[in-house]
N, C-alpha and C positions, 0 to 999 in steps of 0.2 A: 504493499499499500504506499503510494507516495504522499508527499506532505499535503498536497491539495486534496486528495481523497480523504486523508485523516482529518484535515481541517473540516470538510463538509460532513463527514460521518461521525465525528466524535466532538470536536470543539464547538461547532455551531449549536447542535442540539443541547449540549451542556450549558451554554450560554443563555439560550432561550429558556431552558428549565430553570435556571436561576432567576432570570427576569420575571417569569411568570409566577414563581413561588415567593416573590417579594413585593414591596411596594414601590420598587424602582419604576420610574416612568420612562427614563431615557438612560442609555448607557453607550459610551463611545470608548473604543479600544483601538490602538494601532500599534503595528510593529513596522520593521523595515520594509516588508513586502505585502503587508495586509492592513486593511482598515475596515473595521465593523462598527456599525451604528444601529442600535435598536431602539425603536419607539414603541411605547406601549399605549394603545388606545383602550381604556376601560379594561374590562376583563375579557373582552371578546377577541381582539386580535393584536398581534405584535408585527410590526413592519421592520424588516431587517434589510439593511443597505450594506452591501459588501462589495468593495471595489465600484464597479458602475451598474450593479444589479440592485433590483429591489424585489423582495420576496414578502408576501403576507402569509403568516403562520396562524392557523387556528389552533387554540389550545386543546388538549386532548379531553375527550368526554368519555366517561365510563358509566357502565350501568350498576345500579343497586338492585340486586335480586332477592326474591323471597328465599329465606333460609329453610322454610318448612311449608307444608300445605296447611291452609287454613283461611280464616276470614280476615281481611286486611282492614285496618282502621287508621285514619289520619290523625285522630285526636285521642288522648288517653281516656277520655270519658265522653259519653254522648252530650252534645251541647257546647263542649269546649272548642277552643280554636284549633285548627290543625297544627301539628307539631312544626311543619315546614310547609313553604309554598314555593313556587318558582321565584328564583332570585335570592332565596335565603342562603346565607353563608353557613357552612357546615365544617365540622372537625371530624376526625376519624371516629370518635365516639359519640357524635351527636345522634340522638334517637330521632329517625325520620318517619317512623311509622310502627304500628303494633300488628302482630298477627295472633289471632285467637284460634287454637286447636284444642279440642277436648277440655274446654274451660281453662286452658292455661295459656297466659299471655306471654308472647315472646317479642321482645323489642327488636327492631331492625335498625341497625346502625349504619351510618354513612360509609364508614370504612376508608374514606379519603377525606382530605381537607379540600374544599372548593365551594362552588355555588350550584344550587339545584337548578338544572336547566329545564327539565321536562318531568312531569308527574304522570305515570301511565296507570297506576292503580286506582280503583274506584273505591271509595270509603264504603265499608259494609258488604263488599263483594268477595267471593272466594278467589284465592290465588293458588297457583301451582308452584311446587318446588322449583327454583331456578327462573321463575317468571320476572321479567324486568318490571320494577316498580317505579323506579326513578332513573334519571341520568343525572350525573354530577360533572360539571366541568371543573377539572382539577386546577389547583392554584400552586401545586408544587408538593 
């Protein structure tokens, strides 16, 4: 692997991951033969300029799946507000939903630090093991 390939395959993704996982909005680095400038626009996109190129990178989105079969609930009790909604920031241990099976409540955790992008599960409806309940846009 030559220096240019290593730069694109290893260094650029590492730099983008650091920026997405932080509050940094702009970063510029240069060496004798390379210049990289990263601009962050909200949580949605990162614009990368390297030499004379410009690339837009979407942050990774991961599913949160049902750990068991049961009935899905968005709130801890009937009449309460949902635990999360689209746009809610979550950490690995944030409870995003509850699944009831055989009168036992199982909390569903986000598993990643990020922002809830989509909600697919419907409150009070049955879910299957492995079914996608949410999508979370990772922040690092």
